[in-house]
C-alpha positions in Angstrom: 116.8 77.9 108.8 115.9 78.9 105.2 112.8 80.5 104.8 110.4 77.9 102.9 107.2 80.2 102.8 107.1 84.0 101.9 104.1 86.1 102.9 104.3 89.1 100.9 102.0 92.3 102.0 101.6 94.4 98.8 99.5 97.8 98.6 99.6 101.6 98.4 98.9 102.8 101.9 98.1 106.4 100.4 95.0 104.8 98.4 93.0 103.8 101.4 91.8 100.2 101.2 94.7 99.1 98.7 96.7 99.1 102.1 95.1 96.1 103.2 98.2 93.8 102.4 100.6 96.2 104.3 98.0 96.0 107.3 98.0 92.4 107.2 101.6 91.6 107.3 102.1 94.4 110.1 99.7 92.3 112.1 101.5 89.3 111.4 104.6 90.5 112.8 103.0 90.1 116.4 102.0 86.5 115.5 104.4 83.7 116.4 105.1 82.0 113.2 107.9 79.0 112.3 111.3 80.4 111.6 110.9 79.2 108.1 108.3 81.7 107.5 109.5 85.2 106.2 106.9 88.1 106.4 107.6 90.8 104.4 106.0 94.4 103.5 106.5 95.1 99.8 104.1 97.9 99.6 104.3 99.2 96.0 107.6 97.6 95.5 106.4 94.7 93.2 109.5 94.6 91.0 111.5 94.2 94.2 109.0 91.5 94.9 109.6 89.8 91.9 113.5 89.7 92.0 113.2 88.4 95.3 111.0 85.7 94.4 113.2 85.1 91.2 116.3 84.8 93.4 114.9 82.3 95.9 113.1 79.0 96.2 110.1 79.5 98.5 108.1 76.4 98.6 104.8 78.7 99.0 104.2 82.3 98.5 101.4 84.1 99.8 100.3 87.4 98.5 98.3 89.6 100.5 96.5 92.4 98.6 93.5 94.4 98.2 91.7 92.7 95.0 88.4 93.4 92.8 86.4 90.3 92.3 83.0 91.9 92.2 81.9 90.9 95.6 80.8 92.7 98.7 83.3 95.0 100.1 85.4 93.4 102.7 85.1 89.9 101.3 88.3 87.9 102.0 89.4 85.4 99.1 92.1 82.9 99.1 93.0 82.1 95.5 95.6 79.6 94.1 97.3 81.6 91.4 98.4 80.2 87.9 102.3 80.6 88.1 102.6 79.8 84.3 101.5 83.2 83.1 103.4 84.3 80.0 102.1 87.8 79.2 105.1 90.0 78.6 104.9 92.2 81.9 104.0 95.8 81.6 106.5 97.6 84.2 104.9 100.2 86.4 106.6 100.4 89.8 103.5 101.8 91.4 101.1 99.3 89.7 102.6 96.0 90.2 99.7 93.8 91.1 100.1 90.0 91.4 99.4 88.9 88.0 102.1 91.4 86.7 104.6 90.2 89.4 104.0 86.7 88.0 104.3 87.7 84.5 107.6 89.4 85.2 108.9 86.3 86.8 107.9 84.2 83.8 109.7 86.7 81.5 112.8 86.4 84.1 112.5 82.5 83.3 111.9 82.1 87.0 108.8 80.0 87.8 107.7 79.9 91.7 106.5 76.4 93.2 103.1 77.8 94.7 101.6 81.0 94.9 98.7 81.7 96.9 96.6 85.2 97.1 94.8 86.3 100.2 93.0 89.0 98.6 90.0 91.5 100.1 87.4 93.3 98.1 88.2 97.0 98.7 85.5 99.5 99.4 87.6 102.7 99.2 90.4 103.3 96.8 90.6 107.0 97.1 93.8 109.1 98.1 93.8 109.1 101.4 95.3 106.9 104.4 93.6 104.5 106.4 91.3 101.4 105.6 87.4 101.8 105.3 85.9 100.2 108.3 84.5 96.9 106.5 88.1 96.4 105.1 89.6 97.0 108.6 87.2 94.4 110.1 88.6 92.1 107.4 92.1 92.0 108.2 91.6 89.7 111.1 90.0 87.2 108.8 92.9 87.4 106.4 95.7 86.9 109.2 93.8 84.1 110.1 93.7 82.5 106.7 97.5 83.3 106.2 98.2 81.6 109.4 95.8 78.5 108.4 97.7 78.4 105.0 101.1 78.4 107.0 100.1 75.7 109.4 98.7 73.4 106.6 101.8 73.8 104.6 103.9 72.4 107.8 101.9 69.4 107.9 
């Protein structure tokens, strides 16, 4: 069956809590999901993610990433993203945040159907591996949020 939903974990595991999205999709690999859901670790390969989105017709894309929104560290956000961004992309293979990926898609004249960000407020973005304890605890919450989005999409 063709994947209708893409769950993309993004982030840099060498920058502590920036590896949040990668850890969430790693955990999702052990969660039974419908066969129409593709779960992938994109890490810092935002350009690869943009081209995969441009070449596919997903009904829903769930991006999982660390995101600073000014809240307490470990806060999980579920945010519908605007897919009609038109700012020319600044290409940086190591800094392709979700907004940059969406801008690149607009530049490529590709518009994804629906994009939702499941993000977590980071505590530590230092050069080290491993999530901070507060963000580590948020992984379960984010995993549950992704599963809920998939279940609601399937209804």
